[in-house]
N, C-alpha and C positions, 0 to 999 in steps of 0.2 A: 560574577565569575567570567573569565575570558572564554570565548568560544574555542574549543580545542581544534576546530576545523578551520579556523580563520586563515591559517597559513595556506591550506590546500585550496580554499575558496579564492584567496588572493591570487595564488598562482594560476588558478583556472581563469580568473578574470583577466590576467595578463596574457592569456593565450596558450597556456600550457595544456596540450591535449592529454598528456598523461594525468595531470591533476583533474581535468574534467572527467576522464575515464574512471579514476578512482572514486570520485564523488558519485557518478552515475551508477557504477557497479554496486556501491554501498546502498543506494536508494532504489535499485531496481525492484527488489522484493517488496518493499513498501508500496511502490507505485503499482505493482502487480495486485496487491491486496486492495488498493483503492480502486483500481480499474474493475476488479471483480464486484465491487459495491456499486459503482456508478453506472456500470454497463448492465442493462437488464438482460435476463436470461434469453428472451427471444432474439435480441440482437446478437448475443454470443453465438448463435447458430451461424451468423455471417462473419463476425469478426471476434476473435478471441481476445481476452484481456492481455495476454502476452503480446499479441500483434499490436494492440493499442499502445502498450508501453514502449515497444520497439519504435513505433512511429513518433511517440512523444519524445523519446531520447534522440532520435535522428533530428527532429525539429529543434530540440534544445541545442544540439551541437551546431546546427546551422545558425541559430539566433543567439548564441551565448554572448555575443558582444552587446546585446540589448539588456542583459541581466545587470541590474543596478545594485543588487544587494551585496552584503559582505559576510553573511553568516550562513550556516547550513540551514537554519530555520527559514531564512528568507529564500534560499534556493529551493527548499521543499515547496514553499508557497508558489514560487514561480513555475516550478514543474507541474504542480497541481493545476495551475491555470492553463498550461499547454495541454495537459491531459483532458481537462474539461472541454477545451476546444476540439480536441480529437474526437471526443464522444459526440459532440454536436455535429461534427462533419459526418460521422458514421450514421447518425440518425437521419441526416438529410440524404445520405447516399442510399440507404436501404429502406426508407419509409416514404411512400408516396411517389416512387420514381418508376412507375410502369412495370416493366418486366422484372426489375429487381425488387419490387415492393414485397416485403416480407409477408404482408397479410395475404398474399396469394399462395404462400407456401404452406405445406403441412407442418404442423408443430412437431418439433423434435425434443425429446427429453434429454437435456444436456447436463451432464454432471462433470465439470472440469476438476482436475486435481489441483490442490492449492499447496504450493511450497510453503514450508513452515520452518521457523527458527525457534519454535517453542520447545521441541523435544530436547531433553538434556543429552549430552554426549555420553553414551553408555556402551562401553566396549563389551559388556557382558550380554547385551541383548542381540547376540549374533545368531542364536538358534531361531528356527522358523517360528516357534511359539513365543519366544521372547520378542522378536521383531513384530509379530502380530499384536502382542499386548501393547508395545510401545506405540504402534500405529493407531491402535484403538484409543489410547490416551490422547494422542495428538488430535485425532478426529473429534473426540469429545470436546476438547478445548476449543478447537476451531469453530465447531457448531455453536458453542456457548458465546464465543466472541462475536460471531455473526448475528446473534440475537440482541446484542447490545444496541442502544441508540447510536446513530452514526458518530456523534462527537465522542461518546465514551469508547467506541471501538477505535476511533482515530487516536485518542490519547493513549490507550493501551498499546497500540502498535508503535506509536512514536517512542514511548518509554521502554517497552519490553523488547521490541524488535530492533529499533534503531538506536536505543540507549541514549536518547536525547535527555538533557536535563529538563527540569520542570520549566525553567526559564525559556529554553529553546522551544519546548512543546507549546508553551503559552504564546510565543510569537507566531507559531504555525496556526494555532487555534484562534488567535486574535483576542487573547485574554492575559491576565497576569499570571506569574508563576504560581502564586497561591491558589488562584482559581483553577489552574491546570492540575495542581496537586489534589485539590478537593474533587475535581471531576474524575481523576484517576482512582482515588480512594473509593468513590462511589462505584466506579466500574469494577474494581477488584472485588468489592463486597458483593456486587451483583453476580459476578462470575463465580465466586465461592458458593453462594447460595444455589446457583444454577447447577453447578457440578455436584454439590452435595445432594440435591434433589434427585439427581439421576442415579444415585447409588441404590 
């Protein structure tokens, strides 16, 4: 199946800032969720996942001429590489650097809010109690997703948040479309059990 994003990626590779902006805007929330996973809680006292994503996208804008892929899946892999480098730089910056060494600071209990695209659009949930119930459902799902093994969490977010095909998700994960589908099925089964156990 053709990559429905190939035209936008091609335009971005030809230097279209508008196309790059569209791609990055679509992938920002996914990168935010990945940053929340790869950035440990102690380091989040110094640098937030959102800041890390912003730095990642700024670097991606500067270095887009070095991107050699043609699909959105390849773009995600490239951005994840930049994100990984940003995390390494943050670790070097705030660990073992004298005055800025985090180990010298008092531990702070940080609980950042996570944007989510899981909650259905529900115009009826406008009352305070309805909104509270919807928020509770979203939080339960986010907690369950966070408990998944990293690859299972990643495939769920690729499929359910970014709406990637199994072929695209497989490219990001470095496996076949069939393997990505099996991984996703196991993740969904695990999520279902986890959510049912909470009831």
